[in-house]
N, C-alpha and C positions, 0 to 999 in steps of 0.2 A: 566524543561520546556516541556510542551506537544507540539507535532509536528506531522503533517501528512507527511509521505513519500509516494510519488505517482508518477506514470508516466502518470497520467490523468490530463492534463492541465485544462480541464473543471472543474474538482473537486477542483483543487488548487485555482481557482478563487473564490470558495465559502467558503474558510476557512480563519481563522485569521492568522494562522501560518503554514507553510509547506515548503516542499522542492520538487521541480520537478526533477525527474530523467529522462533524455532524453534517452530512450531505452525501452527495453522489461520489462515484468513483472518480469523476472528473475533478471534483473539489479536492480530492486527495492529491491528484497529480498536480493541480495548480499550487497547492500548499507545498508539495515537494519542490516544485520549480522555484518557488520563492526562497526556500532553504538553500537550494543550489546556488541561487544568485548571491547568497551571503557566504558561500564557500563550502557548504556541505557536499559530501560525495555520496553518490548512489551506490549501494552495495548489491542490491537485487534489481533485476530488470523490471522496469515499471509495467511491462506488458507480459509478465511471466504467466505461463500456462497457455499462452496463445489463444485465450478466449476472447471472442468478439465482445465489444462493450455492451451490446444488447443481450448478451448471454451471461453476464456476471455483474451484479450490482455492487460488489465489494472489490476494493483494490487496496493492496497493502504493499508498502515499500520500506525496506531497511536502508537507513542512511547512516553515515558517519557525520554527526553534526559538528561542524567546525565553523570558524570565522576566519576567512582568509581569501585566497585567490579562487576564482571560479574554476572548477574542474570542467574542462571543455568536453570531455567524454560524457560526464554526467549531464551537462547542459544539452548536448545533442540527443541523448537518450530521452530525457524528459520532454524536450520540445517535440520530438517525434511522437511520443506517447500522447501528449496533450492534443496534438493535431489529429491523431486517430480518434480520440474520444470526442473532440469538438465536432467532428464531421459524422458522428454516429448518433443513433437513437439510444438513449440510456434507460436502464432499469433503475429506479430509485428504491432504496431499501424500505422506505416508509410506504411504498405503494404496493407491496406484496404481502400476502398472508403470512402469518407467523411460522407455519410449518415449512413453507417454501423458503422463507428468509433463513431459517435454521439450516436448511440444506445448502443454500448458497454460502452461508457463513462457514460451514464445514468444508466446502470445496476450497474456499479461500485459505483456511487453516492448513489443509493438506498441501496446497501449493506452496505455502510458506514454511512448512514444518522443517524441512531439511536445512533451509537457510537459518531459521531461528536456532536450531541446534548448532549449526556451524559457527554462528556468531555468539553463542552462549546467551541468548536472550530469552529462551524458554524457561519458565519458572520450574524449579526442581520439585516443588511440592505437588506437581501434577502427575508425577510418575511414581 
């Protein structure tokens, strides 16, 4: 089952299926890592957009949620991403003003939009 894992509530409202992580972008990556350990496969790069952690409080990843063998490529991707975020200063969504938060949420949506369309996760009633 395809699923979006995100800490961006604005983006979650635009998809068919997803899970909201209340926390930082690092919390999203740690959650995805746990799902990978149970066999899920990462479909979008966890560092998409090549934005530094201190420049983007939101992180979203599409996974194929499965239970089975660990996908080594997904594990490598997520471990590298977690390492980048653990060694960086983070912006927390709840620490920024609403207008700035909306701007960051929009950037996250734009970064994910093509993948959401590709994997048919975007809600049709939005268009």
